[in-house]
mmCIF file of the N, C-alpha and C atoms, coordinates in Angstrom:
data_MODEL
# 
_entry.id   MODEL 
# 
loop_
_atom_site.group_PDB 
_atom_site.id 
_atom_site.type_symbol 
_atom_site.label_atom_id 
_atom_site.label_alt_id 
_atom_site.label_comp_id 
_atom_site.label_asym_id 
_atom_site.label_entity_id 
_atom_site.label_seq_id 
_atom_site.pdbx_PDB_ins_code 
_atom_site.Cartn_x 
_atom_site.Cartn_y 
_atom_site.Cartn_z 
_atom_site.occupancy 
_atom_site.B_iso_or_equiv 
_atom_site.pdbx_formal_charge 
_atom_site.auth_seq_id 
_atom_site.auth_comp_id 
_atom_site.auth_asym_id 
_atom_site.auth_atom_id 
_atom_site.pdbx_PDB_model_num 
ATOM 1   N N  . MET A 1 1  ? 36.343 18.185 32.560 1.00 0.00 ? 1  MET A N  1 
ATOM 2   C CA . MET A 1 1  ? 35.146 18.137 33.375 1.00 0.00 ? 1  MET A CA 1 
ATOM 3   C C  . MET A 1 1  ? 34.123 19.116 32.769 1.00 0.00 ? 1  MET A C  1 
ATOM 4   N N  . PRO A 1 2  ? 32.989 18.623 32.324 1.00 0.00 ? 2  PRO A N  1 
ATOM 5   C CA . PRO A 1 2  ? 31.993 19.522 31.738 1.00 0.00 ? 2  PRO A CA 1 
ATOM 6   C C  . PRO A 1 2  ? 31.312 20.382 32.800 1.00 0.00 ? 2  PRO A C  1 
ATOM 7   N N  . ASN A 1 3  ? 30.928 21.577 32.402 1.00 0.00 ? 3  ASN A N  1 
ATOM 8   C CA . ASN A 1 3  ? 30.186 22.503 33.261 1.00 0.00 ? 3  ASN A CA 1 
ATOM 9   C C  . ASN A 1 3  ? 30.911 22.852 34.555 1.00 0.00 ? 3  ASN A C  1 
ATOM 10  N N  . LYS A 1 4  ? 32.219 22.939 34.497 1.00 0.00 ? 4  LYS A N  1 
ATOM 11  C CA . LYS A 1 4  ? 32.986 23.320 35.675 1.00 0.00 ? 4  LYS A CA 1 
ATOM 12  C C  . LYS A 1 4  ? 32.820 24.820 35.917 1.00 0.00 ? 4  LYS A C  1 
ATOM 13  N N  . ARG A 1 5  ? 32.656 25.201 37.162 1.00 0.00 ? 5  ARG A N  1 
ATOM 14  C CA . ARG A 1 5  ? 32.474 26.609 37.519 1.00 0.00 ? 5  ARG A CA 1 
ATOM 15  C C  . ARG A 1 5  ? 33.806 27.178 38.005 1.00 0.00 ? 5  ARG A C  1 
ATOM 16  N N  . TYR A 1 6  ? 34.110 28.389 37.596 1.00 0.00 ? 6  TYR A N  1 
ATOM 17  C CA . TYR A 1 6  ? 35.341 29.061 37.988 1.00 0.00 ? 6  TYR A CA 1 
ATOM 18  C C  . TYR A 1 6  ? 34.975 30.345 38.729 1.00 0.00 ? 6  TYR A C  1 
ATOM 19  N N  . THR A 1 7  ? 35.742 30.673 39.752 1.00 0.00 ? 7  THR A N  1 
ATOM 20  C CA . THR A 1 7  ? 35.478 31.877 40.533 1.00 0.00 ? 7  THR A CA 1 
ATOM 21  C C  . THR A 1 7  ? 35.911 33.119 39.747 1.00 0.00 ? 7  THR A C  1 
ATOM 22  N N  . ALA A 1 8  ? 35.336 34.244 40.108 1.00 0.00 ? 8  ALA A N  1 
ATOM 23  C CA . ALA A 1 8  ? 35.699 35.507 39.472 1.00 0.00 ? 8  ALA A CA 1 
ATOM 24  C C  . ALA A 1 8  ? 37.172 35.825 39.709 1.00 0.00 ? 8  ALA A C  1 
ATOM 25  N N  . GLU A 1 9  ? 37.665 35.504 40.895 1.00 0.00 ? 9  GLU A N  1 
ATOM 26  C CA . GLU A 1 9  ? 39.072 35.767 41.224 1.00 0.00 ? 9  GLU A CA 1 
ATOM 27  C C  . GLU A 1 9  ? 40.010 34.932 40.346 1.00 0.00 ? 9  GLU A C  1 
ATOM 28  N N  . PHE A 1 10 ? 39.640 33.677 40.093 1.00 0.00 ? 10 PHE A N  1 
ATOM 29  C CA . PHE A 1 10 ? 40.457 32.810 39.237 1.00 0.00 ? 10 PHE A CA 1 
ATOM 30  C C  . PHE A 1 10 ? 40.482 33.344 37.804 1.00 0.00 ? 10 PHE A C  1 
ATOM 31  N N  . LYS A 1 11 ? 39.333 33.762 37.294 1.00 0.00 ? 11 LYS A N  1 
ATOM 32  C CA . LYS A 1 11 ? 39.260 34.299 35.935 1.00 0.00 ? 11 LYS A CA 1 
ATOM 33  C C  . LYS A 1 11 ? 40.131 35.544 35.803 1.00 0.00 ? 11 LYS A C  1 
ATOM 34  N N  . LYS A 1 12 ? 40.073 36.411 36.802 1.00 0.00 ? 12 LYS A N  1 
ATOM 35  C CA . LYS A 1 12 ? 40.890 37.627 36.806 1.00 0.00 ? 12 LYS A CA 1 
ATOM 36  C C  . LYS A 1 12 ? 42.371 37.259 36.801 1.00 0.00 ? 12 LYS A C  1 
ATOM 37  N N  . HIS A 1 13 ? 42.755 36.288 37.616 1.00 0.00 ? 13 HIS A N  1 
ATOM 38  C CA . HIS A 1 13 ? 44.139 35.840 37.680 1.00 0.00 ? 13 HIS A CA 1 
ATOM 39  C C  . HIS A 1 13 ? 44.601 35.295 36.321 1.00 0.00 ? 13 HIS A C  1 
ATOM 40  N N  . VAL A 1 14 ? 43.761 34.512 35.662 1.00 0.00 ? 14 VAL A N  1 
ATOM 41  C CA . VAL A 1 14 ? 44.100 33.926 34.359 1.00 0.00 ? 14 VAL A CA 1 
ATOM 42  C C  . VAL A 1 14 ? 44.344 35.032 33.331 1.00 0.00 ? 14 VAL A C  1 
ATOM 43  N N  . VAL A 1 15 ? 43.427 35.989 33.236 1.00 0.00 ? 15 VAL A N  1 
ATOM 44  C CA . VAL A 1 15 ? 43.550 37.059 32.238 1.00 0.00 ? 15 VAL A CA 1 
ATOM 45  C C  . VAL A 1 15 ? 44.764 37.937 32.531 1.00 0.00 ? 15 VAL A C  1 
ATOM 46  N N  . GLU A 1 16 ? 44.979 38.280 33.779 1.00 0.00 ? 16 GLU A N  1 
ATOM 47  C CA . GLU A 1 16 ? 46.131 39.124 34.122 1.00 0.00 ? 16 GLU A CA 1 
ATOM 48  C C  . GLU A 1 16 ? 47.444 38.396 33.866 1.00 0.00 ? 16 GLU A C  1 
ATOM 49  N N  . THR A 1 17 ? 47.499 37.108 34.140 1.00 0.00 ? 17 THR A N  1 
ATOM 50  C CA . THR A 1 17 ? 48.707 36.323 33.844 1.00 0.00 ? 17 THR A CA 1 
ATOM 51  C C  . THR A 1 17 ? 48.949 36.267 32.343 1.00 0.00 ? 17 THR A C  1 
ATOM 52  N N  . MET A 1 18 ? 47.884 36.095 31.575 1.00 0.00 ? 18 MET A N  1 
ATOM 53  C CA . MET A 1 18 ? 47.992 36.048 30.122 1.00 0.00 ? 18 MET A CA 1 
ATOM 54  C C  . MET A 1 18 ? 48.577 37.358 29.600 1.00 0.00 ? 18 MET A C  1 
ATOM 55  N N  . HIS A 1 19 ? 48.136 38.487 30.137 1.00 0.00 ? 19 HIS A N  1 
ATOM 56  C CA . HIS A 1 19 ? 48.637 39.792 29.685 1.00 0.00 ? 19 HIS A CA 1 
ATOM 57  C C  . HIS A 1 19 ? 50.072 40.025 30.136 1.00 0.00 ? 19 HIS A C  1 
ATOM 58  N N  . GLU A 1 20 ? 50.372 39.701 31.393 1.00 0.00 ? 20 GLU A N  1 
ATOM 59  C CA . GLU A 1 20 ? 51.718 39.945 31.934 1.00 0.00 ? 20 GLU A CA 1 
ATOM 60  C C  . GLU A 1 20 ? 52.783 39.123 31.212 1.00 0.00 ? 20 GLU A C  1 
ATOM 61  N N  . GLU A 1 21 ? 52.458 37.872 30.887 1.00 0.00 ? 21 GLU A N  1 
ATOM 62  C CA . GLU A 1 21 ? 53.447 36.976 30.289 1.00 0.00 ? 21 GLU A CA 1 
ATOM 63  C C  . GLU A 1 21 ? 53.338 36.884 28.776 1.00 0.00 ? 21 GLU A C  1 
ATOM 64  N N  . GLY A 1 22 ? 52.368 37.560 28.180 1.00 0.00 ? 22 GLY A N  1 
ATOM 65  C CA . GLY A 1 22 ? 52.220 37.548 26.727 1.00 0.00 ? 22 GLY A CA 1 
ATOM 66  C C  . GLY A 1 22 ? 51.843 36.184 26.176 1.00 0.00 ? 22 GLY A C  1 
ATOM 67  N N  . LEU A 1 23 ? 51.002 35.460 26.886 1.00 0.00 ? 23 LEU A N  1 
ATOM 68  C CA . LEU A 1 23 ? 50.604 34.120 26.459 1.00 0.00 ? 23 LEU A CA 1 
ATOM 69  C C  . LEU A 1 23 ? 49.489 34.177 25.421 1.00 0.00 ? 23 LEU A C  1 
ATOM 70  N N  . SER A 1 24 ? 49.491 33.210 24.509 1.00 0.00 ? 24 SER A N  1 
ATOM 71  C CA . SER A 1 24 ? 48.386 33.087 23.565 1.00 0.00 ? 24 SER A CA 1 
ATOM 72  C C  . SER A 1 24 ? 47.215 32.420 24.275 1.00 0.00 ? 24 SER A C  1 
ATOM 73  N N  . TYR A 1 25 ? 46.057 32.408 23.611 1.00 0.00 ? 25 TYR A N  1 
ATOM 74  C CA . TYR A 1 25 ? 44.890 31.752 24.204 1.00 0.00 ? 25 TYR A CA 1 
ATOM 75  C C  . TYR A 1 25 ? 45.168 30.266 24.418 1.00 0.00 ? 25 TYR A C  1 
ATOM 76  N N  . ARG A 1 26 ? 45.771 29.633 23.443 1.00 0.00 ? 26 ARG A N  1 
ATOM 77  C CA . ARG A 1 26 ? 46.071 28.200 23.542 1.00 0.00 ? 26 ARG A CA 1 
ATOM 78  C C  . ARG A 1 26 ? 47.040 27.915 24.689 1.00 0.00 ? 26 ARG A C  1 
ATOM 79  N N  . GLU A 1 27 ? 48.082 28.723 24.799 1.00 0.00 ? 27 GLU A N  1 
ATOM 80  C CA . GLU A 1 27 ? 49.051 28.542 25.880 1.00 0.00 ? 27 GLU A CA 1 
ATOM 81  C C  . GLU A 1 27 ? 48.393 28.757 27.249 1.00 0.00 ? 27 GLU A C  1 
ATOM 82  N N  . THR A 1 28 ? 47.533 29.755 27.333 1.00 0.00 ? 28 THR A N  1 
ATOM 83  C CA . THR A 1 28 ? 46.845 30.045 28.587 1.00 0.00 ? 28 THR A CA 1 
ATOM 84  C C  . THR A 1 28 ? 45.929 28.903 28.980 1.00 0.00 ? 28 THR A C  1 
ATOM 85  N N  . ASP A 1 29 ? 45.127 28.420 28.032 1.00 0.00 ? 29 ASP A N  1 
ATOM 86  C CA . ASP A 1 29 ? 44.214 27.315 28.320 1.00 0.00 ? 29 ASP A CA 1 
ATOM 87  C C  . ASP A 1 29 ? 44.971 26.064 28.751 1.00 0.00 ? 29 ASP A C  1 
ATOM 88  N N  . ARG A 1 30 ? 46.072 25.795 28.098 1.00 0.00 ? 30 ARG A N  1 
ATOM 89  C CA . ARG A 1 30 ? 46.862 24.610 28.444 1.00 0.00 ? 30 ARG A CA 1 
ATOM 90  C C  . ARG A 1 30 ? 47.505 24.769 29.829 1.00 0.00 ? 30 ARG A C  1 
ATOM 91  N N  . ARG A 1 31 ? 48.015 25.958 30.114 1.00 0.00 ? 31 ARG A N  1 
ATOM 92  C CA . ARG A 1 31 ? 48.701 26.195 31.392 1.00 0.00 ? 31 ARG A CA 1 
ATOM 93  C C  . ARG A 1 31 ? 47.769 26.052 32.588 1.00 0.00 ? 31 ARG A C  1 
ATOM 94  N N  . PHE A 1 32 ? 46.538 26.560 32.448 1.00 0.00 ? 32 PHE A N  1 
ATOM 95  C CA . PHE A 1 32 ? 45.583 26.510 33.554 1.00 0.00 ? 32 PHE A CA 1 
ATOM 96  C C  . PHE A 1 32 ? 44.595 25.349 33.426 1.00 0.00 ? 32 PHE A C  1 
ATOM 97  N N  . ASP A 1 33 ? 44.818 24.452 32.454 1.00 0.00 ? 33 ASP A N  1 
ATOM 98  C CA . ASP A 1 33 ? 43.968 23.282 32.228 1.00 0.00 ? 33 ASP A CA 1 
ATOM 99  C C  . ASP A 1 33 ? 42.504 23.699 32.042 1.00 0.00 ? 33 ASP A C  1 
ATOM 100 N N  . LEU A 1 34 ? 42.284 24.590 31.073 1.00 0.00 ? 34 LEU A N  1 
ATOM 101 C CA . LEU A 1 34 ? 40.951 25.125 30.788 1.00 0.00 ? 34 LEU A CA 1 
ATOM 102 C C  . LEU A 1 34 ? 40.417 24.532 29.489 1.00 0.00 ? 34 LEU A C  1 
ATOM 103 N N  . PRO A 1 35 ? 39.094 24.548 29.316 1.00 0.00 ? 35 PRO A N  1 
ATOM 104 C CA . PRO A 1 35 ? 38.523 24.127 28.025 1.00 0.00 ? 35 PRO A CA 1 
ATOM 105 C C  . PRO A 1 35 ? 38.998 25.046 26.907 1.00 0.00 ? 35 PRO A C  1 
ATOM 106 N N  . ASN A 1 36 ? 38.925 24.572 25.684 1.00 0.00 ? 36 ASN A N  1 
ATOM 107 C CA . ASN A 1 36 ? 39.423 25.274 24.512 1.00 0.00 ? 36 ASN A CA 1 
ATOM 108 C C  . ASN A 1 36 ? 38.831 26.673 24.362 1.00 0.00 ? 36 ASN A C  1 
ATOM 109 N N  . ARG A 1 37 ? 39.707 27.685 24.287 1.00 0.00 ? 37 ARG A N  1 
ATOM 110 C CA . ARG A 1 37 ? 39.391 29.087 23.989 1.00 0.00 ? 37 ARG A CA 1 
ATOM 111 C C  . ARG A 1 37 ? 38.526 29.801 25.023 1.00 0.00 ? 37 ARG A C  1 
ATOM 112 N N  . ILE A 1 38 ? 38.385 29.277 26.215 1.00 0.00 ? 38 ILE A N  1 
ATOM 113 C CA . ILE A 1 38 ? 37.602 29.989 27.230 1.00 0.00 ? 38 ILE A CA 1 
ATOM 114 C C  . ILE A 1 38 ? 38.328 31.252 27.690 1.00 0.00 ? 38 ILE A C  1 
ATOM 115 N N  . SER A 1 39 ? 39.655 31.238 27.618 1.00 0.00 ? 39 SER A N  1 
ATOM 116 C CA . SER A 1 39 ? 40.411 32.426 28.021 1.00 0.00 ? 39 SER A CA 1 
ATOM 117 C C  . SER A 1 39 ? 40.122 33.606 27.097 1.00 0.00 ? 39 SER A C  1 
ATOM 118 N N  . ALA A 1 40 ? 39.796 33.354 25.834 1.00 0.00 ? 40 ALA A N  1 
ATOM 119 C CA . ALA A 1 40 ? 39.439 34.425 24.907 1.00 0.00 ? 40 ALA A CA 1 
ATOM 120 C C  . ALA A 1 40 ? 38.136 35.090 25.348 1.00 0.00 ? 40 ALA A C  1 
ATOM 121 N N  . LYS A 1 41 ? 37.181 34.289 25.771 1.00 0.00 ? 41 LYS A N  1 
ATOM 122 C CA . LYS A 1 41 ? 35.907 34.816 26.251 1.00 0.00 ? 41 LYS A CA 1 
ATOM 123 C C  . LYS A 1 41 ? 36.120 35.650 27.512 1.00 0.00 ? 41 LYS A C  1 
ATOM 124 N N  . TRP A 1 42 ? 36.927 35.120 28.432 1.00 0.00 ? 42 TRP A N  1 
ATOM 125 C CA . TRP A 1 42 ? 37.206 35.839 29.672 1.00 0.00 ? 42 TRP A CA 1 
ATOM 126 C C  . TRP A 1 42 ? 37.935 37.143 29.400 1.00 0.00 ? 42 TRP A C  1 
ATOM 127 N N  . GLU A 1 43 ? 38.871 37.148 28.441 1.00 0.00 ? 43 GLU A N  1 
ATOM 128 C CA . GLU A 1 43 ? 39.604 38.374 28.132 1.00 0.00 ? 43 GLU A CA 1 
ATOM 129 C C  . GLU A 1 43 ? 38.649 39.436 27.582 1.00 0.00 ? 43 GLU A C  1 
ATOM 130 N N  . ARG A 1 44 ? 37.723 39.044 26.718 1.00 0.00 ? 44 ARG A N  1 
ATOM 131 C CA . ARG A 1 44 ? 36.752 39.989 26.160 1.00 0.00 ? 44 ARG A CA 1 
ATOM 132 C C  . ARG A 1 44 ? 35.931 40.626 27.281 1.00 0.00 ? 44 ARG A C  1 
ATOM 133 N N  . ILE A 1 45 ? 35.452 39.823 28.209 1.00 0.00 ? 45 ILE A N  1 
ATOM 134 C CA . ILE A 1 45 ? 34.675 40.340 29.336 1.00 0.00 ? 45 ILE A CA 1 
ATOM 135 C C  . ILE A 1 45 ? 35.534 41.298 30.162 1.00 0.00 ? 45 ILE A C  1 
ATOM 136 N N  . TYR A 1 46 ? 36.768 40.912 30.433 1.00 0.00 ? 46 TYR A N  1 
ATOM 137 C CA . TYR A 1 46 ? 37.686 41.727 31.238 1.00 0.00 ? 46 TYR A CA 1 
ATOM 138 C C  . TYR A 1 46 ? 37.946 43.081 30.577 1.00 0.00 ? 46 TYR A C  1 
ATOM 139 N N  . LEU A 1 47 ? 38.164 43.077 29.273 1.00 0.00 ? 47 LEU A N  1 
ATOM 140 C CA . LEU A 1 47 ? 38.469 44.333 28.573 1.00 0.00 ? 47 LEU A CA 1 
ATOM 141 C C  . LEU A 1 47 ? 37.239 45.220 28.428 1.00 0.00 ? 47 LEU A C  1 
ATOM 142 N N  . GLU A 1 48 ? 36.070 44.627 28.236 1.00 0.00 ? 48 GLU A N  1 
ATOM 143 C CA . GLU A 1 48 ? 34.855 45.417 28.042 1.00 0.00 ? 48 GLU A CA 1 
ATOM 144 C C  . GLU A 1 48 ? 34.256 45.918 29.353 1.00 0.00 ? 48 GLU A C  1 
ATOM 145 N N  . GLU A 1 49 ? 34.273 45.081 30.389 1.00 0.00 ? 49 GLU A N  1 
ATOM 146 C CA . GLU A 1 49 ? 33.566 45.405 31.626 1.00 0.00 ? 49 GLU A CA 1 
ATOM 147 C C  . GLU A 1 49 ? 34.467 45.522 32.846 1.00 0.00 ? 49 GLU A C  1 
ATOM 148 N N  . GLY A 1 50 ? 35.723 45.153 32.691 1.00 0.00 ? 50 GLY A N  1 
ATOM 149 C CA . GLY A 1 50 ? 36.629 45.158 33.827 1.00 0.00 ? 50 GLY A CA 1 
ATOM 150 C C  . GLY A 1 50 ? 36.451 43.908 34.665 1.00 0.00 ? 50 GLY A C  1 
ATOM 151 N N  . PRO A 1 51 ? 37.224 43.777 35.738 1.00 0.00 ? 51 PRO A N  1 
ATOM 152 C CA . PRO A 1 51 ? 37.140 42.583 36.585 1.00 0.00 ? 51 PRO A CA 1 
ATOM 153 C C  . PRO A 1 51 ? 35.759 42.375 37.203 1.00 0.00 ? 51 PRO A C  1 
ATOM 154 N N  . GLU A 1 52 ? 34.988 43.447 37.343 1.00 0.00 ? 52 GLU A N  1 
ATOM 155 C CA . GLU A 1 52 ? 33.652 43.323 37.921 1.00 0.00 ? 52 GLU A CA 1 
ATOM 156 C C  . GLU A 1 52 ? 32.727 42.517 37.017 1.00 0.00 ? 52 GLU A C  1 
ATOM 157 N N  . GLY A 1 53 ? 33.026 42.448 35.739 1.00 0.00 ? 53 GLY A N  1 
ATOM 158 C CA . GLY A 1 53 ? 32.199 41.714 34.786 1.00 0.00 ? 53 GLY A CA 1 
ATOM 159 C C  . GLY A 1 53 ? 32.163 40.221 35.056 1.00 0.00 ? 53 GLY A C  1 
ATOM 160 N N  . PHE A 1 54 ? 33.146 39.713 35.783 1.00 0.00 ? 54 PHE A N  1 
ATOM 161 C CA . PHE A 1 54 ? 33.171 38.281 36.088 1.00 0.00 ? 54 PHE A CA 1 
ATOM 162 C C  . PHE A 1 54 ? 32.137 37.904 37.140 1.00 0.00 ? 54 PHE A C  1 
ATOM 163 N N  . GLY A 1 55 ? 31.613 38.878 37.857 1.00 0.00 ? 55 GLY A N  1 
ATOM 164 C CA . GLY A 1 55 ? 30.612 38.599 38.876 1.00 0.00 ? 55 GLY A CA 1 
ATOM 165 C C  . GLY A 1 55 ? 29.214 38.435 38.311 1.00 0.00 ? 55 GLY A C  1 
ATOM 166 N N  . VAL A 1 56 ? 29.025 38.760 37.032 1.00 0.00 ? 56 VAL A N  1 
ATOM 167 C CA . VAL A 1 56 ? 27.708 38.685 36.399 1.00 0.00 ? 56 VAL A CA 1 
ATOM 168 C C  . VAL A 1 56 ? 27.461 37.254 35.925 1.00 0.00 ? 56 VAL A C  1 
ATOM 169 N N  . GLU A 1 57 ? 26.290 36.721 36.235 1.00 0.00 ? 57 GLU A N  1 
ATOM 170 C CA . GLU A 1 57 ? 25.927 35.376 35.811 1.00 0.00 ? 57 GLU A CA 1 
ATOM 171 C C  . GLU A 1 57 ? 25.542 35.405 34.331 1.00 0.00 ? 57 GLU A C  1 
ATOM 172 N N  . ARG A 1 58 ? 26.223 34.605 33.513 1.00 0.00 ? 58 ARG A N  1 
ATOM 173 C CA . ARG A 1 58 ? 25.942 34.561 32.078 1.00 0.00 ? 58 ARG A CA 1 
ATOM 174 C C  . ARG A 1 58 ? 25.575 33.125 31.698 1.00 0.00 ? 58 ARG A C  1 
ATOM 175 N N  . ARG A 1 59 ? 24.301 32.841 31.707 1.00 0.00 ? 59 ARG A N  1 
ATOM 176 C CA . ARG A 1 59 ? 23.848 31.510 31.320 1.00 0.00 ? 59 ARG A CA 1 
ATOM 177 C C  . ARG A 1 59 ? 22.675 31.642 30.369 1.00 0.00 ? 59 ARG A C  1 
ATOM 178 N N  . GLY A 1 60 ? 22.564 30.685 29.490 1.00 0.00 ? 60 GLY A N  1 
ATOM 179 C CA . GLY A 1 60 ? 21.446 30.677 28.567 1.00 0.00 ? 60 GLY A CA 1 
ATOM 180 C C  . GLY A 1 60 ? 21.624 31.675 27.434 1.00 0.00 ? 60 GLY A C  1 
ATOM 181 N N  . ARG A 1 61 ? 20.559 31.911 26.741 1.00 0.00 ? 61 ARG A N  1 
ATOM 182 C CA . ARG A 1 61 ? 20.593 32.841 25.611 1.00 0.00 ? 61 ARG A CA 1 
ATOM 183 C C  . ARG A 1 61 ? 20.408 34.268 26.097 1.00 0.00 ? 61 ARG A C  1 
ATOM 184 N N  . GLY A 1 62 ? 21.036 35.185 25.382 1.00 0.00 ? 62 GLY A N  1 
ATOM 185 C CA . GLY A 1 62 ? 20.892 36.589 25.713 1.00 0.00 ? 62 GLY A CA 1 
ATOM 186 C C  . GLY A 1 62 ? 19.519 37.103 25.342 1.00 0.00 ? 62 GLY A C  1 
ATOM 187 N N  . SER A 1 63 ? 19.103 38.175 25.954 1.00 0.00 ? 63 SER A N  1 
ATOM 188 C CA . SER A 1 63 ? 17.805 38.754 25.635 1.00 0.00 ? 63 SER A CA 1 
ATOM 189 C C  . SER A 1 63 ? 17.910 39.575 24.355 1.00 0.00 ? 63 SER A C  1 
ATOM 190 N N  . THR A 1 64 ? 16.788 39.691 23.651 1.00 0.00 ? 64 THR A N  1 
ATOM 191 C CA . THR A 1 64 ? 16.783 40.450 22.398 1.00 0.00 ? 64 THR A CA 1 
ATOM 192 C C  . THR A 1 64 ? 16.138 41.798 22.573 1.00 0.00 ? 64 THR A C  1 
# 
């Protein structure tokens, strides 16, 4: 499904499950039926900004 929206709580659950079970990005995406490599993006946000980073709206191009 294109442009599917995921809640911040779901993203947090995905990243924490990936860390707890030692899953690869591919395994994580397949397990939660996610688009290719989105778990890698979510993990980067989680590690850089913490779970609060999922509440920030990220659409369009970044500012320069």
